[in-house]
C-alpha positions as CSV (number, residue, x, y, z in Angstrom):
1,M,52.8,-21.4,-126.4
2,H,52.8,-20.8,-130.3
3,C,56.0,-19.7,-132.0
4,E,56.0,-18.0,-135.5
5,I,59.3,-16.9,-137.3
6,V,58.4,-14.1,-139.1
7,G,60.2,-12.2,-142.3
8,S,62.7,-13.1,-144.9
9,L,65.6,-11.0,-144.9
10,A,65.9,-10.0,-141.3
11,Q,63.7,-12.4,-139.3
12,H,62.0,-12.1,-136.0
13,V,59.9,-14.3,-133.6
14,L,56.2,-13.8,-132.8
15,F,55.4,-15.7,-129.5
16,E,51.8,-16.0,-128.3
17,F,51.2,-16.8,-124.7
18,E,48.8,-18.5,-122.6
19,R,48.7,-18.1,-118.7
20,D,52.2,-19.1,-117.2
21,D,53.9,-19.6,-120.1
22,Q,57.4,-18.9,-119.8
23,L,60.8,-18.4,-121.9
24,W,64.3,-17.7,-122.0
25,L,65.7,-15.1,-124.4
26,S,69.1,-13.5,-125.1
27,N,69.5,-10.1,-123.6
28,G,68.5,-7.1,-125.8
29,S,66.2,-9.2,-127.9
30,I,62.7,-7.9,-126.8
31,M,60.9,-5.7,-129.7
32,S,57.9,-5.6,-128.0
33,H,55.2,-7.4,-125.8
34,T,51.7,-7.1,-124.6
35,R,51.1,-5.6,-120.9
36,H,50.4,-8.8,-119.2
37,V,53.9,-10.3,-120.2
38,E,56.7,-9.8,-117.3
39,W,60.5,-10.2,-117.7
40,S,63.3,-10.0,-115.6
41,L,67.2,-10.8,-115.9
42,Q,68.1,-14.1,-114.3
43,V,71.0,-16.6,-114.2
44,P,70.5,-20.0,-115.5
45,A,71.9,-22.8,-113.2
46,G,72.3,-20.2,-110.5
47,L,75.3,-18.1,-109.6
48,S,77.7,-21.2,-109.7
49,G,77.2,-20.9,-113.6
50,A,77.7,-17.0,-113.6
51,L,81.4,-17.0,-113.9
52,R,81.4,-19.4,-117.0
53,R,78.5,-17.6,-118.6
54,S,80.4,-14.3,-118.5
55,L,83.5,-16.0,-119.9
56,S,81.4,-17.4,-122.8
57,G,80.8,-13.9,-123.8
58,E,76.9,-14.3,-123.7
59,G,76.8,-12.3,-120.2
60,M,76.0,-13.7,-116.9
61,S,72.3,-13.3,-117.5
62,L,69.5,-14.2,-119.7
63,T,66.1,-12.5,-119.9
64,H,63.4,-14.6,-118.5
65,A,59.8,-13.6,-119.6
66,R,56.5,-14.8,-118.3
67,A,52.6,-14.3,-119.3
68,T,50.6,-13.4,-115.9
69,S,47.4,-13.8,-118.1
70,P,46.2,-15.5,-121.4
71,G,46.2,-14.1,-124.9
72,Q,49.3,-12.4,-124.5
73,H,52.2,-12.0,-127.0
74,L,55.8,-10.9,-127.5
75,R,58.3,-10.3,-130.3
76,A,62.1,-11.0,-130.1
77,A,64.6,-10.0,-132.7
78,P,68.4,-10.8,-133.1
79,G,70.9,-7.8,-133.0
80,T,71.9,-8.4,-136.7
81,L,70.2,-9.1,-139.9
82,G,70.1,-12.7,-140.4
83,H,67.7,-16.0,-140.2
84,I,66.4,-18.1,-137.2
85,R,66.1,-21.8,-137.0
86,A,64.5,-23.9,-134.2
87,W,66.1,-27.0,-132.7
88,D,64.2,-29.6,-130.8
89,L,66.2,-30.9,-127.9
90,S,64.6,-34.5,-128.5
91,Q,67.1,-34.8,-131.2
92,G,70.0,-34.1,-128.5
93,P,71.8,-31.4,-126.8
94,L,72.8,-28.4,-128.8
95,L,76.2,-26.4,-128.4
96,T,75.9,-22.6,-129.5
97,T,78.8,-20.1,-130.4
98,R,78.8,-16.4,-129.1
99,G,75.6,-14.7,-130.4
100,A,73.7,-17.8,-131.7
101,F,71.4,-18.2,-128.9
102,L,67.9,-16.4,-129.1
103,A,65.4,-18.3,-127.2
104,A,64.3,-21.9,-125.4
105,W,61.5,-22.9,-123.6
106,G,60.3,-26.2,-122.1
107,E,62.4,-28.1,-119.5
108,V,65.6,-26.8,-120.7
109,D,68.6,-26.7,-119.1
110,I,71.2,-23.9,-119.9
111,S,74.6,-24.3,-118.9
112,V,78.2,-23.6,-120.5
113,T,80.6,-25.9,-121.1
114,V,84.2,-26.2,-122.0
115,A,85.3,-27.0,-125.6
116,R,86.7,-30.7,-125.7
117,R,90.0,-29.8,-127.4
118,A,92.4,-27.1,-126.4
119,G,93.3,-26.1,-129.9
120,A,89.9,-25.7,-130.9
121,A,89.3,-23.6,-128.0
122,L,92.3,-21.2,-128.5
123,F,91.9,-21.2,-132.6
124,G,89.0,-22.3,-133.7
125,G,87.1,-19.2,-133.3
126,A,84.0,-20.4,-131.2
127,G,86.2,-19.6,-128.0
128,L,87.0,-21.7,-125.0
129,F,83.2,-21.6,-123.5
130,L,80.3,-23.0,-125.5
131,Q,76.5,-22.4,-124.5
132,H,75.1,-25.9,-124.0
133,L,71.4,-26.7,-124.1
134,S,69.9,-29.8,-123.3
135,G,66.7,-31.2,-121.6
136,Q,63.2,-31.2,-123.3
137,G,61.9,-28.1,-125.0
138,T,62.8,-26.2,-128.3
139,V,65.8,-23.9,-128.7
140,L,65.8,-21.0,-131.4
141,I,69.1,-19.9,-132.8
142,Q,70.0,-17.2,-134.9
143,G,72.7,-16.5,-137.8
144,S,74.1,-13.6,-139.4
145,G,72.8,-13.7,-143.0
146,D,71.6,-17.0,-144.2
147,L,71.6,-19.9,-141.5
148,L,72.5,-23.2,-143.2
149,E,71.8,-26.8,-141.8
150,H,74.3,-29.2,-142.7
151,K,73.7,-32.8,-141.6
152,L,76.8,-34.9,-141.1
153,H,77.1,-38.6,-141.0
154,G,79.4,-41.0,-139.1
155,G,82.9,-40.0,-139.8
156,E,82.1,-37.4,-142.4
157,S,84.2,-34.0,-141.9
158,Q,83.8,-30.6,-142.9
159,L,86.4,-27.8,-142.7
160,V,84.4,-24.4,-141.6
161,S,86.0,-20.6,-141.8
162,T,86.2,-19.1,-138.4
163,G,83.3,-16.9,-137.8
164,H,80.9,-19.1,-140.1
165,L,80.2,-21.8,-137.5
166,A,76.7,-20.6,-135.5
167,A,75.8,-24.0,-133.5
168,F,76.1,-28.0,-133.5
169,S,74.6,-30.7,-132.2
170,A,76.8,-32.1,-129.1
171,S,77.4,-35.4,-131.0
172,V,79.5,-33.6,-133.4
173,D,83.3,-33.5,-132.7
174,Y,84.7,-30.1,-133.1
175,G,88.5,-29.3,-133.8
176,I,90.8,-27.5,-135.8
177,E,93.0,-27.8,-138.9
178,A,95.8,-25.7,-140.1
179,V,95.2,-24.1,-143.7
180,G,98.8,-25.1,-144.7
181,G,101.0,-23.1,-146.9
182,V,103.0,-19.7,-146.6
183,R,100.8,-18.2,-149.4
184,K,97.7,-19.1,-148.0
185,L,98.7,-18.0,-144.7
186,L,99.6,-14.5,-145.8
187,F,97.0,-13.9,-148.7
188,G,94.1,-16.7,-148.0
189,G,92.3,-14.2,-145.6
190,E,91.5,-17.6,-143.3
191,G,94.1,-17.0,-140.7
192,L,96.1,-19.9,-139.5
193,F,93.3,-22.6,-138.6
194,M,89.8,-23.4,-140.0
195,T,87.3,-25.4,-137.9
196,R,86.9,-29.1,-138.4
197,L,83.5,-30.9,-137.9
198,C,83.2,-34.5,-137.5
199,G,79.8,-36.3,-137.6
200,P,77.7,-37.9,-136.9
201,G,75.2,-34.9,-136.1
202,T,74.1,-31.3,-137.2
203,A,76.0,-28.4,-137.7
204,Y,74.5,-24.8,-138.5
205,L,76.5,-22.2,-140.6
206,Q,76.1,-18.7,-140.8
207,S,76.8,-17.0,-144.1
208,L,78.4,-13.6,-142.6
209,K,80.8,-13.9,-140.0
210,R,79.6,-12.4,-136.6
211,A,81.5,-9.5,-135.1
212,S,83.5,-10.8,-132.1
213,T,81.9,-8.4,-129.5
214,A,80.6,-9.8,-126.4
215,K,77.3,-9.1,-124.7
216,A,77.0,-7.1,-121.6
217,P,75.8,-8.9,-118.3
């Protein structure tokens, strides 16, 4: 299967299939496809993962597409204006926040994990449940506005405003830090806490805050 990210301001993806090529897509992301591409709603990891998926805000199911003959194609697009980046799982597992997952293919395990720290889950903006992608294959993530890749060295940390974190490698430690000061709290516009990321690993930040709406199952 060949994948090409197309566009500049509002990117989308063109997938070119051979027979029996398959991929997972976020629900509602299909723009168009040729006649011999079949798709259905399926639950990764079976019914055991359905409840956690629904709590993650991603919906219980994902769209599963498969080509039944060679020379087929499918176009997929995020629901917001923004950019798309590819993550090769040979670099390690990836965690995505609500709305950041677009597509995955290969021997990919798609599950939902609980945030490591209770404070980060409740106040960090990414939520208690994060989508966890591992195995062998490729993941496409989407970010609102520009999508920035930031590599953190061991022991290096960065503070991120709530809503700007799209995805991060599983090796990154994720916590929160109080903004401090009554004036900052009342007039800073950042809320009580900011997300603290500690390396080593890679984080993807989106320049526009994503709306906090959950997808339907």
